N, C-alpha and C positions, 0 to 999 in steps of 0.2 A: 222513439229510434233517434231522430235527428238531433235532439238535446246530446246525446251522450257522445257523438261523433266530436263536438268542439272540444267537450271537457276532455276526450279521449288524445286529440290533438295538444291540448295543453298539457297533460299529463306528460307526454310523451317527450314534449320539447323541454319540461323542467327537468325529466330525467336526463335529457342530452345534455343540457348545461350544466346539473349537477355531476355528472359524469366528467365532463370537462374541467370542472373545478378542481374536483379531486384530483385528476392526473396532473393538472399544473400545480395546486398546492403540496401533492405530496411526492415531489420529483425525486425523493431521495437525498442521498449525501452526494458530496464530491468523490470524482475518480482521479487517482493518478497512478501514473507507472514510469518503469525505468526497463529500459533494455539493456541487459547488462552483458558486456563484451568482454573478452580477455585481454588482460594487461600485459606486458613483454612477453609475447609471441604466442601466449596462450590460445588455443584454438577453442577452448571452454567459452558457452554463452548461455543466456537465460533471461529470463523476465522477472521482474517485481510487479506486482499490481496491489494496488490499495485503493480502499473504498471506505470513506468516511460515513456515518451514519448520519441522518438528518439533524440529529440535535448536537451534533460535533464532539459527541463524548466516546465514541469507539472507533478505532481504525481497524477494519480487518485487512488480511495482507495473505498473499499467495506469492511464494518464491518457487520457481521453477528454473532446473539447470540442465544442461548438456555437456557431456566430455568432459568434467570435471574429475579430479583424482584428489581422495586423501582430505577431502574438506575437514574444517575444524569448525568453523561458525559464521554467523552472517548477522550485520546489523545495518542500521541507518547511523550515516554520518553527518555531520553540521560542517559543510563547505561548498564552497561554489566549483562551478566545473574545473578540472585541473587541478585544484587543491587537497590537500588532505585534511582532515577534520577528524574531532573528537567523537565517541560513539553518544548517539542520543537515544538508541533502542535497540534490544536485543531482537533481532528475526529468527535465528537458527541457533542454538536452543532458544527456546523464549525468554531465558534467564542463566546468568552464569551457572556454572561452570561450562566451558567448551564441550563439546559431546561429537568427538571425532568419528567420521564416517570413513572406514578404511577402504580403499580399492576406487575403482571407477565408479561414478555415479550419473545417473541422467532419471531426470523425473521430478516430482514434486518433493521439494527439500522442505517447505514449511509452509503452513497455513496456520494463522491465529488472530489473534488482535492483540491492539495496543490502546491501554487508556491512559490517563495521567500519572497514574500510578506506576507506570511503566517505564517513565521517563527518566534519562538520568544525565549525569554532566550539566552542563550551564542549564537544561531544562529541568532538572529535577525540582519538584514542587509546583512547578507552573502547569497550567491547564494545557491539554491536548492541543488545543488552538495555538498554541507557542509552536508546536512541530508544523502545523498547518502552515503558518505564517511563513515557515523555513522552506517547505515545498513551494508556496507560492512565488516565493523570493529567488527560487533555482538555486537555493544554499542546503540541499541536502542530495545525499547519493545514499544506493543502496552497494554493499559490498560483500562479498563471500571470499572468507579467508583459507587457506589451505595448509599443509604441512611446508609444500616446497615455496609456497609464497604467503608467508604470515602476515603482510600487510595488503594483502587482497588479490585474488586472481582474476575475479571478474567484478566489474562495476559498473554502473549508471546512474545518471543525474535522474532525480526524482521529477516528475513535470506533470501535468494536467494533459 
């Protein structure tokens, strides 16, 4: 009986160490978000969240919004804070053409995933890591467009 006790302790210690190693190694991918604030006096607001898988090949996203009316589309654009830039990826709908939602909208606008194949403009044909580099550099923002404000009604810089 005494010989099995050290083995049990050794086995338990190994299991604890293995669990810690798995937790550290399998920590998932990077997380990003953008608080979406109304532009030009708009009271609309929302949030965009992004999670990159640990392989760096798929960017999962969710866009929620409140108090917006007659929205038409949503994108990730490339530009630093305070500047306007070109579209890098569609968020709502997931690809062109625009798909207007008539009237007031509150809730989840879109959930989906972006891969390298979804990138547009200067990032077209590049790996998804090129978009993530723009996120890390503070050079990307999420934008929701409406009929009343076709250039964007709510916007937020994407950050960790």
